[in-house]
N, C-alpha and C positions, 0 to 999 in steps of 0.2 A: 374236501374228503367226503366220501359217501360210506355208508354202513349198510350191511345186508339186513333185510327185513326180519330175519330170524333174531338178530340182536335187538332190534326195536321191539319185537313181540315179547322178548324175554323181560324187558323193562316193564312192559304193560302187565305181563303175567305176574311178575314180582309184586307189583302194587295191588293187583286184584286179589292175590292170595293172602298177602300180609295185611292189607288195609282195605278189605272189601267194602266196609261202610263208608269209606272216604274216597273211593275210586272216582266217583263223579266230581267231587270237589277237586281232586288232582287234575282231571281233564279240564275242568272249568278254569283252573289257574293258568292255563297256557295262553300265550298270545294266539290270535286268530290263525296265523300261518301254521302254527304247530297243531292246533285243534283240528285243522283240516285233515292232516294225515290220520289222526286217530278216529275221526268221525267217518271218514271214507272206509277205513279198515286197512290195517297193515298186511301186506302180502309178503310171506316169508322169502320168496325168491327175488323180490324187487330191491333196488338200491334207493336209499334215502339220504338226504343231507345230514351229516353227523350232528351238527349243532342243533338243528331244529328237531330231529327225530330222537336224539339220545341225550345230548348235553342239557338242553332246556328242561325236558321231562325229569331228568335226574336232579337238576337244581331244584325243581319244584318239589320233588320227593323229599329232598334234604330239608327244605324249608318247612314242609308240612308235617313230616313224620320223624325227623331227626333233630328237632330243635335248631334248625339252621345248619347242621353239620353236613354239608353237601358232599364232602370228601368221604365221610363214612357211608352215606347213602350210595355213592358211586361204587365204593369197595364192596358193599353188601350185594348190590345188584349184579356186579361183575361175578362175584363168587357164586351167587345163585344161578346165573346164566350158564356158567361152566358145569355146575352140578346137574342142572336140567338137561343140558346137551349130552353129557356123558352117561346119564342114566336113561336118556331117551333115545334120540336118533343114533348116538354113537355107542349104545350099550354093548353091542357085539365087539366093537373096537376095544372097549375097556376090558372085556373078559379075557382077551388074548394079550393084553398090553402089559408090558413091564414099564417101570418109570423111564428107563432108557428109550424104549420104543416110542413112548409118548413125547419125550423131550426132543427126539429127532424129528418129530412131525409137527411140533408146535408152530413152526414158521408157516407151513402149508395150511394149517388150521386157521391161523391169523389171517392169511390172505383170502380165505373164503368169507371173512367178515368185513374186511376193510378194502375199499377200492384202490387206494394208494397207500403209501407209507411202507415201512419195512419193519420186520421183527426178526432179529437174528440172535442166535445163541453165540455169545462171545467167550464163554468160559464154562468148563464142566469139570468137576472133580467128584469124588465119592460122596460128598455131602453138601455140594454147593453147585449152583448153576446161575449164570448171569446172562440176561437178555438185554438187548437194546431195541427200543421202539423209536422210530423216526418218522418224520413227515407230517406232523400235526401242527396246527396254528395255535397262536396264543389263546384264542377263544375256544379251542378244543381241548385245552390241557387237563380238564377234569377227567378226560378219558383215561389218563394215566392211573388214576385211582381205581377206575373200573377194570383196567388191565391187571393191576396188582391183585384185585379181588378174583379175577378170572384165573390167574395163575394159582392162587391159593385154592380155588374151587377144584381145579384139576388135581392138585395134590391131595385134597380131601378124598376124592374118589379113587385115585390110583395107588395111594401110599398109606400104609398104617403107621408111618413114622412121624414124630412131631417135627414141625417145620415152621418157618416164618418167611414172609415175603415183604421186602422193603423196596423202595425205589428212591433214586436221587432226584433232587429238584430238577425240573426240566431246564434245558439250556437251549438257547436259540442258535441255530446254524443255518445261514442263508434264509432267514425269515421263517424257518420251521423249528419246532421244538423236538428234542429227543429226551428220552429218559432211560436210565439204566436200572433194571430190576434184578434183585438178588434174592434167590430162594435158598434157604439153608435148612438142612435136616440132620437128624442124629442117626 
């Protein structure tokens, strides 16, 4: 699986903004193969291997800044990524967007960030939506926490209603994992 450089850059920007004095320590904690991406410079339009460009840097952020809670680090980075995108590049999109408008387009937004895999809405009611993400390997499953945070970040920007996002434990299907995300609001 590959991920778009914009998502890789959002991880880097999150650490730079929230832990500026420890940014170099974070980069130094990477294996050499991962350091190479960050030392050369991440290009927003390029594709990068998910594990090396996002999973490992997120694990290191969790170890260094979240007392080892890598799931919380992934969630917070995902949430921050969505908020940055919706207040930056997609600002005009959000101005005209209703919750329904955005929900109908999440699948296409997802496909701009991930080279393979699928993200489908499987249920929608007045106060609940369910998505399923598929196509990730066991060593990429931390991405599900990032996706949950990303979904929450979208709701932070487009909705003034209280909500929560949860996901089921990933399940293997043909050597790939899938997860079901549920967003509830009042």
